[in-house]
ZADO-1210 file (C-alpha; in nm, 4 decimals, padded with zeros to 6 digits):
<atoms>
<atom x="-02.1790" y="00.3873" z="00.0636" code="MET" pos="1"/>
<atom x="-02.1267" y="00.2078" z="00.4000" code="SER" pos="2"/>
<atom x="-01.8832" y="00.3197" z="00.6703" code="ILE" pos="3"/>
<atom x="-01.7050" y="-00.0029" z="00.6024" code="LYS" pos="4"/>
<atom x="-01.6457" y="00.0765" z="00.2460" code="ASN" pos="5"/>
<atom x="-01.5398" y="00.4275" z="00.3285" code="ILE" pos="6"/>
<atom x="-01.2915" y="00.3184" z="00.5684" code="LEU" pos="7"/>
<atom x="-01.1506" y="00.0534" z="00.3125" code="HIS" pos="8"/>
<atom x="-01.1157" y="00.3157" z="00.0441" code="ILE" pos="9"/>
<atom x="-00.9593" y="00.5594" z="00.2846" code="SER" pos="10"/>
<atom x="-00.6994" y="00.3078" z="00.4199" code="ALA" pos="11"/>
<atom x="-00.6105" y="00.2402" z="00.0457" code="ILE" pos="12"/>
<atom x="-00.5559" y="00.6021" z="-00.0160" code="SER" pos="13"/>
<atom x="-00.3343" y="00.6175" z="00.2858" code="LEU" pos="14"/>
<atom x="-00.1182" y="00.3373" z="00.1659" code="VAL" pos="15"/>
<atom x="-00.0666" y="00.5287" z="-00.1575" code="LEU" pos="16"/>
<atom x="00.0072" y="00.8308" z="00.0115" code="ALA" pos="17"/>
<atom x="00.2671" y="00.6581" z="00.2090" code="ALA" pos="18"/>
<atom x="00.4219" y="00.4429" z="-00.0781" code="LEU" pos="19"/>
<atom x="00.4159" y="00.6771" z="-00.3738" code="ILE" pos="20"/>
<atom x="00.7206" y="00.9178" z="-00.3920" code="THR" pos="21"/>
<atom x="00.7397" y="01.1948" z="-00.6450" code="CYS" pos="22"/>
<atom x="01.0790" y="01.3767" z="-00.7581" code="ALA" pos="23"/>
<atom x="00.9506" y="01.6003" z="-01.0641" code="THR" pos="24"/>
<atom x="00.6814" y="01.8325" z="-01.1308" code="SER" pos="25"/>
<atom x="00.5175" y="01.5713" z="-01.3894" code="GLN" pos="26"/>
<atom x="00.5274" y="01.3099" z="-01.1135" code="GLU" pos="27"/>
<atom x="00.3783" y="01.5500" z="-00.8663" code="ASN" pos="28"/>
<atom x="00.0927" y="01.6018" z="-01.1198" code="ILE" pos="29"/>
<atom x="00.0539" y="01.2213" z="-01.1344" code="ALA" pos="30"/>
<atom x="00.0261" y="01.2120" z="-00.7588" code="ASP" pos="31"/>
<atom x="-00.2462" y="01.4723" z="-00.7923" code="ASP" pos="32"/>
<atom x="-00.4339" y="01.2440" z="-01.0228" code="TRP" pos="33"/>
<atom x="-00.4082" y="00.9596" z="-00.7927" code="ILE" pos="34"/>
<atom x="-00.5539" y="01.1629" z="-00.5045" code="LYS" pos="35"/>
<atom x="-00.8348" y="01.2913" z="-00.7290" code="LYS" pos="36"/>
<atom x="-00.9040" y="00.9219" z="-00.8284" code="GLY" pos="37"/>
<atom x="-00.9467" y="00.8231" z="-00.4630" code="TYR" pos="38"/>
<atom x="-01.1728" y="01.1080" z="-00.3987" code="GLU" pos="39"/>
<atom x="-01.3919" y="01.0235" z="-00.6828" code="GLN" pos="40"/>
<atom x="-01.3881" y="00.6542" z="-00.5636" code="LYS" pos="41"/>
<atom x="-01.5003" y="00.7489" z="-00.2264" code="MET" pos="42"/>
<atom x="-01.7876" y="00.9420" z="-00.3894" code="ASN" pos="43"/>
<atom x="-01.8841" y="00.6489" z="-00.5923" code="GLY" pos="44"/>
<atom x="-01.7667" y="00.7618" z="-00.9314" code="SER" pos="45"/>
<atom x="-01.5690" y="00.4833" z="-01.0381" code="LEU" pos="46"/>
<atom x="-01.5482" y="00.5557" z="-01.4039" code="LYS" pos="47"/>
<atom x="-01.4174" y="00.9038" z="-01.3354" code="GLU" pos="48"/>
<atom x="-01.1590" y="00.7447" z="-01.0835" code="ALA" pos="49"/>
<atom x="-01.0316" y="00.5051" z="-01.3283" code="ASN" pos="50"/>
<atom x="-00.9828" y="00.7966" z="-01.5757" code="GLU" pos="51"/>
<atom x="-00.7841" y="00.9749" z="-01.3254" code="SER" pos="52"/>
<atom x="-00.5749" y="00.6673" z="-01.2437" code="PHE" pos="53"/>
<atom x="-00.5158" y="00.6134" z="-01.6439" code="GLU" pos="54"/>
<atom x="-00.3829" y="00.9805" z="-01.6693" code="LYS" pos="55"/>
<atom x="-00.1372" y="00.9100" z="-01.3846" code="ALA" pos="56"/>
<atom x="-00.0351" y="00.5996" z="-01.5438" code="LEU" pos="57"/>
<atom x="00.0423" y="00.7803" z="-01.8778" code="GLU" pos="58"/>
<atom x="00.2771" y="01.0302" z="-01.6769" code="ILE" pos="59"/>
<atom x="00.4742" y="00.7388" z="-01.5245" code="TYR" pos="60"/>
<atom x="00.4908" y="00.5521" z="-01.8560" code="ASP" pos="61"/>
<atom x="00.6319" y="00.8628" z="-02.0159" code="LYS" pos="62"/>
<atom x="00.8760" y="00.9193" z="-01.7264" code="ALA" pos="63"/>
<atom x="01.0150" y="00.5674" z="-01.7487" code="LEU" pos="64"/>
<atom x="01.0934" y="00.6273" z="-02.1152" code="GLU" pos="65"/>
<atom x="01.3366" y="00.8787" z="-02.0266" code="SER" pos="66"/>
<atom x="01.4479" y="00.7392" z="-01.6892" code="ASN" pos="67"/>
<atom x="01.4242" y="00.3604" z="-01.6926" code="PRO" pos="68"/>
<atom x="01.6600" y="00.3172" z="-01.3987" code="LYS" pos="69"/>
<atom x="01.4460" y="00.5088" z="-01.1492" code="ASP" pos="70"/>
<atom x="01.2985" y="00.2347" z="-00.9159" code="ILE" pos="71"/>
<atom x="01.0585" y="00.4846" z="-00.7493" code="GLY" pos="72"/>
<atom x="00.8999" y="00.5334" z="-01.0831" code="LEU" pos="73"/>
<atom x="00.8422" y="00.1472" z="-01.1150" code="TRP" pos="74"/>
<atom x="00.7087" y="00.1294" z="-00.7655" code="ASP" pos="75"/>
<atom x="00.4577" y="00.4250" z="-00.8404" code="ASN" pos="76"/>
<atom x="00.3477" y="00.2719" z="-01.1621" code="LYS" pos="77"/>
<atom x="00.2719" y="-00.0551" z="-00.9939" code="SER" pos="78"/>
<atom x="00.0391" y="00.1082" z="-00.7331" code="PHE" pos="79"/>
<atom x="-00.1492" y="00.2911" z="-01.0108" code="VAL" pos="80"/>
<atom x="-00.2020" y="-00.0401" z="-01.1806" code="LEU" pos="81"/>
<atom x="-00.3250" y="-00.1806" z="-00.8473" code="LEU" pos="82"/>
<atom x="-00.5569" y="00.1111" z="-00.8226" code="SER" pos="83"/>
<atom x="-00.6977" y="00.0059" z="-01.1681" code="LEU" pos="84"/>
<atom x="-00.7345" y="-00.3487" z="-01.0426" code="GLY" pos="85"/>
<atom x="-00.4637" y="-00.4690" z="-01.2859" code="ARG" pos="86"/>
<atom x="-00.2762" y="-00.6647" z="-01.0335" code="THR" pos="87"/>
<atom x="-00.0900" y="-00.9067" z="-01.2665" code="GLU" pos="88"/>
<atom x="00.0619" y="-00.6047" z="-01.4685" code="GLU" pos="89"/>
<atom x="00.1597" y="-00.4457" z="-01.1221" code="ALA" pos="90"/>
<atom x="00.3407" y="-00.7633" z="-01.0332" code="LEU" pos="91"/>
<atom x="00.5270" y="-00.7592" z="-01.3554" code="ARG" pos="92"/>
<atom x="00.6179" y="-00.4006" z="-01.3023" code="THR" pos="93"/>
<atom x="00.7487" y="-00.4725" z="-00.9612" code="LEU" pos="94"/>
<atom x="00.9391" y="-00.7705" z="-01.0973" code="ASP" pos="95"/>
<atom x="01.1141" y="-00.5259" z="-01.3437" code="GLU" pos="96"/>
<atom x="01.2051" y="-00.3102" z="-01.0431" code="ALA" pos="97"/>
<atom x="01.3444" y="-00.5794" z="-00.8515" code="ILE" pos="98"/>
<atom x="01.5387" y="-00.7154" z="-01.1425" code="GLU" pos="99"/>
<atom x="01.7046" y="-00.3633" z="-01.1625" code="ARG" pos="100"/>
<atom x="01.7753" y="-00.3436" z="-00.7975" code="ASN" pos="101"/>
<atom x="01.7215" y="-00.6785" z="-00.6150" code="PRO" pos="102"/>
<atom x="01.8539" y="-00.5183" z="-00.2970" code="GLU" pos="103"/>
<atom x="01.5880" y="-00.2529" z="-00.2666" code="THR" pos="104"/>
<atom x="01.3408" y="-00.3289" z="00.0337" code="PRO" pos="105"/>
<atom x="01.0854" y="-00.0912" z="-00.1024" code="LYS" pos="106"/>
<atom x="01.0328" y="-00.2994" z="-00.4243" code="ALA" pos="107"/>
<atom x="01.0050" y="-00.6190" z="-00.2190" code="TRP" pos="108"/>
<atom x="00.7548" y="-00.4556" z="00.0186" code="ASN" pos="109"/>
<atom x="00.5391" y="-00.3330" z="-00.2631" code="ASN" pos="110"/>
<atom x="00.5472" y="-00.6820" z="-00.4246" code="LYS" pos="111"/>
<atom x="00.4368" y="-00.8215" z="-00.1090" code="GLY" pos="112"/>
<atom x="00.1330" y="-00.5857" z="-00.0980" code="PHE" pos="113"/>
<atom x="00.0463" y="-00.6623" z="-00.4531" code="ALA" pos="114"/>
<atom x="00.0695" y="-01.0501" z="-00.4015" code="ILE" pos="115"/>
<atom x="-00.1447" y="-01.0214" z="-00.1035" code="ASP" pos="116"/>
<atom x="-00.4177" y="-00.9193" z="-00.3033" code="LEU" pos="117"/>
<atom x="-00.4206" y="-01.2296" z="-00.4975" code="ILE" pos="118"/>
<atom x="-00.2074" y="-01.4926" z="-00.3469" code="ARG" pos="119"/>
<atom x="-00.1686" y="-01.4258" z="00.0309" code="GLY" pos="120"/>
<atom x="00.0797" y="-01.7062" z="00.1315" code="ASN" pos="121"/>
<atom x="00.3392" y="-01.6019" z="-00.1443" code="GLU" pos="122"/>
<atom x="00.3297" y="-01.2425" z="-00.0200" code="ALA" pos="123"/>
<atom x="00.4949" y="-01.3552" z="00.2943" code="LEU" pos="124"/>
<atom x="00.7948" y="-01.4726" z="00.1071" code="GLN" pos="125"/>
<atom x="00.8457" y="-01.1058" z="-00.0299" code="ALA" pos="126"/>
<atom x="00.7893" y="-00.9385" z="00.3036" code="PHE" pos="127"/>
<atom x="01.0430" y="-01.1897" z="00.4646" code="ASP" pos="128"/>
<atom x="01.2874" y="-01.0863" z="00.2004" code="LYS" pos="129"/>
<atom x="01.2320" y="-00.7132" z="00.2643" code="ALA" pos="130"/>
<atom x="01.2790" y="-00.7938" z="00.6478" code="LEU" pos="131"/>
<atom x="01.6063" y="-00.9842" z="00.5780" code="LYS" pos="132"/>
<atom x="01.7416" y="-00.6858" z="00.4130" code="LEU" pos="133"/>
<atom x="01.6080" y="-00.4514" z="00.6745" code="ASP" pos="134"/>
<atom x="01.4659" y="-00.6297" z="00.9922" code="PRO" pos="135"/>
<atom x="01.3369" y="-00.2883" z="01.1240" code="ARG" pos="136"/>
<atom x="01.1330" y="-00.2160" z="00.8133" code="ASN" pos="137"/>
<atom x="00.7944" y="-00.1018" z="00.9248" code="THR" pos="138"/>
<atom x="00.6387" y="-00.1413" z="00.5824" code="GLU" pos="139"/>
<atom x="00.7206" y="-00.5017" z="00.5533" code="ALA" pos="140"/>
<atom x="00.6184" y="-00.5713" z="00.9256" code="LEU" pos="141"/>
<atom x="00.2834" y="-00.4173" z="00.8413" code="ARG" pos="142"/>
<atom x="00.2385" y="-00.5869" z="00.5100" code="GLY" pos="143"/>
<atom x="00.3294" y="-00.9244" z="00.6678" code="LYS" pos="144"/>
<atom x="00.0743" y="-00.8509" z="00.9433" code="GLY" pos="145"/>
<atom x="-00.2049" y="-00.7776" z="00.6577" code="ASN" pos="146"/>
<atom x="-00.1129" y="-01.1244" z="00.5264" code="VAL" pos="147"/>
<atom x="-00.1798" y="-01.2889" z="00.8440" code="TYR" pos="148"/>
<atom x="-00.4958" y="-01.0836" z="00.9117" code="ALA" pos="149"/>
<atom x="-00.6411" y="-01.2061" z="00.5598" code="SER" pos="150"/>
<atom x="-00.5664" y="-01.5644" z="00.6755" code="LEU" pos="151"/>
<atom x="-00.7558" y="-01.4753" z="01.0059" code="LYS" pos="152"/>
<atom x="-00.4476" y="-01.5369" z="01.2022" code="ARG" pos="153"/>
<atom x="-00.5341" y="-01.2247" z="01.4042" code="TYR" pos="154"/>
<atom x="-00.2949" y="-01.2780" z="01.6926" code="ASP" pos="155"/>
<atom x="00.0053" y="-01.3104" z="01.4693" code="LYS" pos="156"/>
<atom x="-00.1144" y="-00.9907" z="01.2638" code="ALA" pos="157"/>
<atom x="-00.1530" y="-00.7882" z="01.5943" code="LEU" pos="158"/>
<atom x="00.2019" y="-00.8974" z="01.6833" code="GLU" pos="159"/>
<atom x="00.3478" y="-00.7593" z="01.3859" code="LEU" pos="160"/>
<atom x="00.1486" y="-00.4439" z="01.3781" code="TYR" pos="161"/>
<atom x="00.2476" y="-00.3810" z="01.7542" code="ASP" pos="162"/>
<atom x="00.6102" y="-00.4273" z="01.6471" code="LYS" pos="163"/>
<atom x="00.5901" y="-00.1836" z="01.3586" code="ALA" pos="164"/>
<atom x="00.4246" y="00.0689" z="01.5973" code="ILE" pos="165"/>
<atom x="00.7014" y="00.0185" z="01.8637" code="GLU" pos="166"/>
<atom x="00.9587" y="00.1133" z="01.5980" code="ILE" pos="167"/>
<atom x="00.7553" y="00.4150" z="01.4649" code="ASP" pos="168"/>
<atom x="00.4791" y="00.5068" z="01.7117" code="PRO" pos="169"/>
<atom x="00.3424" y="00.7647" z="01.4540" code="GLY" pos="170"/>
<atom x="00.3044" y="00.5006" z="01.1773" code="TYR" pos="171"/>
<atom x="-00.0816" y="00.5696" z="01.0945" code="GLY" pos="172"/>
<atom x="-00.1129" y="00.2828" z="00.8522" code="LEU" pos="173"/>
<atom x="-00.0200" y="00.0458" z="01.0837" code="ALA" pos="174"/>
<atom x="-00.2532" y="00.1840" z="01.3513" code="LEU" pos="175"/>
<atom x="-00.5357" y="00.1586" z="01.1029" code="MET" pos="176"/>
<atom x="-00.4712" y="-00.1824" z="01.0023" code="ASP" pos="177"/>
<atom x="-00.4557" y="-00.2929" z="01.3735" code="LYS" pos="178"/>
<atom x="-00.7899" y="-00.1221" z="01.4262" code="GLY" pos="179"/>
<atom x="-00.9439" y="-00.3238" z="01.1430" code="ARG" pos="180"/>
<atom x="-00.8067" y="-00.6509" z="01.2757" code="THR" pos="181"/>
<atom x="-00.9421" y="-00.5666" z="01.6252" code="LEU" pos="182"/>
<atom x="-01.2794" y="-00.4945" z="01.4616" code="ALA" pos="183"/>
<atom x="-01.2729" y="-00.8324" z="01.2920" code="SER" pos="184"/>
<atom x="-01.2107" y="-00.9966" z="01.6230" code="MET" pos="185"/>
<atom x="-01.5258" y="-00.8151" z="01.7727" code="GLY" pos="186"/>
<atom x="-01.3117" y="-00.5717" z="01.9830" code="MET" pos="187"/>
<atom x="-01.4887" y="-00.2556" z="01.8551" code="ILE" pos="188"/>
<atom x="-01.3865" y="-00.0180" z="02.1497" code="ASP" pos="189"/>
<atom x="-01.0332" y="-00.0939" z="02.1023" code="ASP" pos="190"/>
<atom x="-01.0592" y="-00.0717" z="01.7239" code="ALA" pos="191"/>
<atom x="-01.2051" y="00.2772" z="01.7453" code="ILE" pos="192"/>
<atom x="-00.9178" y="00.3857" z="01.9591" code="LYS" pos="193"/>
<atom x="-00.6741" y="00.2591" z="01.6811" code="CYS" pos="194"/>
<atom x="-00.8634" y="00.4489" z="01.4224" code="PHE" pos="195"/>
<atom x="-00.8605" y="00.7585" z="01.6068" code="GLN" pos="196"/>
<atom x="-00.4955" y="00.7467" z="01.6798" code="GLN" pos="197"/>
<atom x="-00.4178" y="00.6329" z="01.3244" code="GLY" pos="198"/>
<atom x="-00.6135" y="00.9319" z="01.1795" code="SER" pos="199"/>
<atom x="-00.3812" y="01.1662" z="01.3713" code="GLN" pos="200"/>
<atom x="-00.0904" y="01.0814" z="01.1529" code="TYR" pos="201"/>
<atom x="-00.2775" y="01.0397" z="00.8074" code="ALA" pos="202"/>
</atoms>
């Protein structure tokens, strides 16, 4: 597996670690399955990784049967679906979370990350909604930066990453994303510095 792929998978696992919140012992078990899945994916065991993600999904589905109003459960389920590559299902899950509580910035953030995987421009609307609710929302700033990076608008992406880092200097995910953007611009030395800084907060 190439260093580029390892960095990509590691970054995804950091996203999940930052966004997934667990409140019960069963949800903690789901979190363990997710972490195991990403370890297996890094080792190239894709089939085993998907089996681990499916086990986590089963736990969240069961938890939602008894607690359908828990927005965190809907968010966590959506990211398991993203891990399985089931993006459209993840979007429907996030829409359910937003319908239950449209004033939750986290759900809008997560929807933006999901849409960015398939429809970059639409993701900006979700992140803008999150920022309207909370202008200092670092997840939304980073997510919006990711969209601009995918559109190769690197200067705008760096501006958003820097704003998120200014608000939270220990935001490792923003530092890692900034590093990838700098690498895409050919600024390898600066990118390495960002990766090193970001890894301290992983």
